[in-house]
C-alpha positions as CSV (number, residue, x, y, z in Angstrom):
1,M,6.5,-5.6,10.6
2,T,9.6,-3.4,10.1
3,R,9.1,-0.3,8.1
4,A,11.0,0.6,4.9
5,K,13.5,3.3,5.2
6,E,11.7,6.6,5.6
7,T,14.0,8.3,2.9
8,T,12.8,5.9,0.2
9,L,9.1,6.7,0.0
10,T,8.2,5.5,-3.5
11,L,8.7,2.6,-5.8
12,T,9.2,2.6,-9.5
13,K,6.5,0.9,-11.6
14,A,8.8,-2.2,-12.0
15,E,9.5,-2.3,-8.3
16,E,5.9,-1.9,-7.4
17,Q,5.0,-4.8,-9.8
18,V,7.4,-7.1,-7.9
19,M,6.2,-5.8,-4.5
20,Q,2.6,-6.6,-5.5
21,A,3.6,-10.1,-6.3
22,L,5.5,-10.5,-3.0
23,W,2.5,-9.0,-1.0
24,K,0.3,-11.6,-2.8
25,I,2.4,-14.6,-1.9
26,G,3.7,-13.3,1.4
27,E,7.2,-14.7,1.0
28,G,8.9,-16.8,-1.6
29,F,12.0,-17.7,-3.6
30,A,12.9,-15.6,-6.6
31,G,11.2,-18.1,-9.0
32,E,8.0,-18.0,-7.0
33,V,8.0,-14.2,-6.9
34,A,8.6,-14.1,-10.7
35,A,5.7,-16.5,-11.2
36,A,3.4,-14.3,-9.1
37,V,4.2,-11.1,-11.1
38,E,1.2,-10.0,-13.1
39,E,1.3,-9.7,-16.9
40,P,3.2,-8.4,-18.7
41,K,5.7,-10.5,-16.9
42,P,9.3,-9.2,-16.9
43,A,12.2,-11.6,-17.4
44,Y,13.3,-13.7,-14.4
45,R,16.6,-11.8,-14.2
46,T,14.7,-8.5,-14.2
47,V,12.6,-9.7,-11.3
48,L,15.8,-10.7,-9.5
49,T,17.3,-7.3,-10.1
50,Q,14.2,-5.6,-8.8
51,I,14.2,-7.7,-5.7
52,R,17.8,-6.7,-5.0
53,I,16.9,-3.0,-5.4
54,L,14.0,-3.5,-3.1
55,E,16.3,-5.0,-0.5
56,Q,18.7,-2.0,-0.8
57,K,15.7,0.4,-0.4
58,G,14.6,-1.5,2.7
59,F,11.3,-2.9,1.4
60,V,12.4,-6.5,1.2
61,A,14.6,-8.8,3.2
62,H,15.6,-12.5,2.8
63,R,16.5,-15.5,4.8
64,M,18.6,-18.4,3.6
65,L,16.7,-21.7,3.3
66,G,18.4,-24.7,1.7
67,G,21.1,-22.5,0.2
68,N,18.5,-20.3,-1.5
69,N,17.2,-16.8,-0.6
70,Q,13.6,-16.7,0.5
71,Y,12.3,-13.1,0.2
72,Y,9.7,-11.4,2.3
73,P,8.3,-7.8,2.5
74,L,9.4,-5.5,5.3
75,I,6.5,-3.1,4.7
76,G,2.9,-4.2,4.3
77,K,0.7,-3.3,1.4
78,K,-1.7,-1.4,3.6
79,D,1.2,0.7,5.1
80,Y,2.6,1.5,1.7
81,S,-0.8,2.3,0.3
82,G,-1.5,4.7,3.2
83,R,1.9,6.4,2.7
84,M,1.3,6.8,-1.1
85,L,-2.2,8.1,-0.5
86,G,-1.0,10.5,2.1
87,S,1.6,11.8,-0.3
88,L,-1.0,12.1,-3.1
89,I,-3.3,14.1,-0.9
90,K,-0.5,16.4,0.4
91,N,0.9,17.1,-3.1
92,Y,-2.3,17.3,-5.2
93,F,-5.1,18.1,-2.8
94,N,-3.6,20.6,-0.4
95,A,-3.5,18.0,2.3
96,S,-7.3,17.9,2.3
97,Y,-9.3,14.7,2.3
98,T,-12.4,16.8,1.5
99,S,-10.7,18.1,-1.7
100,L,-9.8,14.5,-2.7
101,V,-13.3,13.2,-2.2
102,S,-14.8,16.3,-3.9
103,F,-12.6,15.7,-6.9
104,F,-14.1,12.2,-7.4
105,V,-17.7,13.0,-6.4
106,E,-17.9,16.2,-8.5
107,G,-16.1,14.6,-11.4
108,G,-18.8,11.9,-11.7
109,S,-16.3,9.1,-11.0
110,V,-18.3,7.7,-8.1
111,S,-21.4,5.6,-8.6
112,E,-24.6,6.0,-6.7
113,E,-23.8,2.7,-4.9
114,E,-20.4,3.9,-3.9
115,L,-21.8,7.2,-2.6
116,E,-24.3,5.3,-0.5
117,A,-21.5,3.1,0.9
118,L,-19.3,6.2,1.6
119,G,-22.3,7.7,3.5
120,R,-22.7,4.6,5.6
121,I,-18.9,4.5,6.4
122,I,-19.0,8.2,7.4
123,E,-22.1,7.8,9.5
124,A,-20.6,4.7,11.3
125,K,-17.4,6.7,11.9
126,R,-19.4,9.6,13.4
127,R,-21.3,7.2,15.7
128,D,-18.0,5.6,16.8
129,C,-16.4,9.0,17.5
130,A,-19.4,10.2,19.4
131,A,-19.5,7.0,21.5
132,R,-15.8,7.3,22.3
133,H,-16.2,11.0,23.1
134,N,-19.1,10.2,25.5
135,N,-16.9,7.6,27.2
136,G,-14.2,10.2,27.8
137,E,-11.8,8.8,25.3
138,E,-9.5,11.0,23.2
139,V,-10.9,10.8,19.6
140,Q,-8.6,10.9,16.7
141,S,-9.9,11.4,13.2
C-alpha cells in the first residue's frame, strides 16, 4: 500500500472520521463512504469535500468505475495509528514507551486483566527476542 505524503502527518477530526469509514469499507463510492461514517454523520457534500482534501493530502485515491469515482485509502489504519502513536510518544512522553505505559499504569487507567495481558505480551516478546538472539539473528525491539 502506498504511503501518504510524509509532510502531511495528521488528519483533522472531520478527515479522520471519513478515513475511519473508508478503512471500514475498504473502498467505495462517495455515497457508500458517507453511509459508513459514524454518528454524528456530516452532510453528504461535507463528506465529499473531506474526500477531496484527503486525496490532495495523499491519503486517498480513486479509480473511475462506470463514470463514478470509487475511493480507496493509500495508507492503512495500522500505519496511520503507528505514526500517530509515535508522534504522541515523541511529543508528550520524551520518546519513551516506558513513560507512556507508566502514565497509564500509575494513573490507574489500566485494569488488572489488562496488566496481566500486557505481562503476557511482554514475556512472549522476551522469549521471541531470546530465541532469535540464540539463533544468531539481529534482534530489533
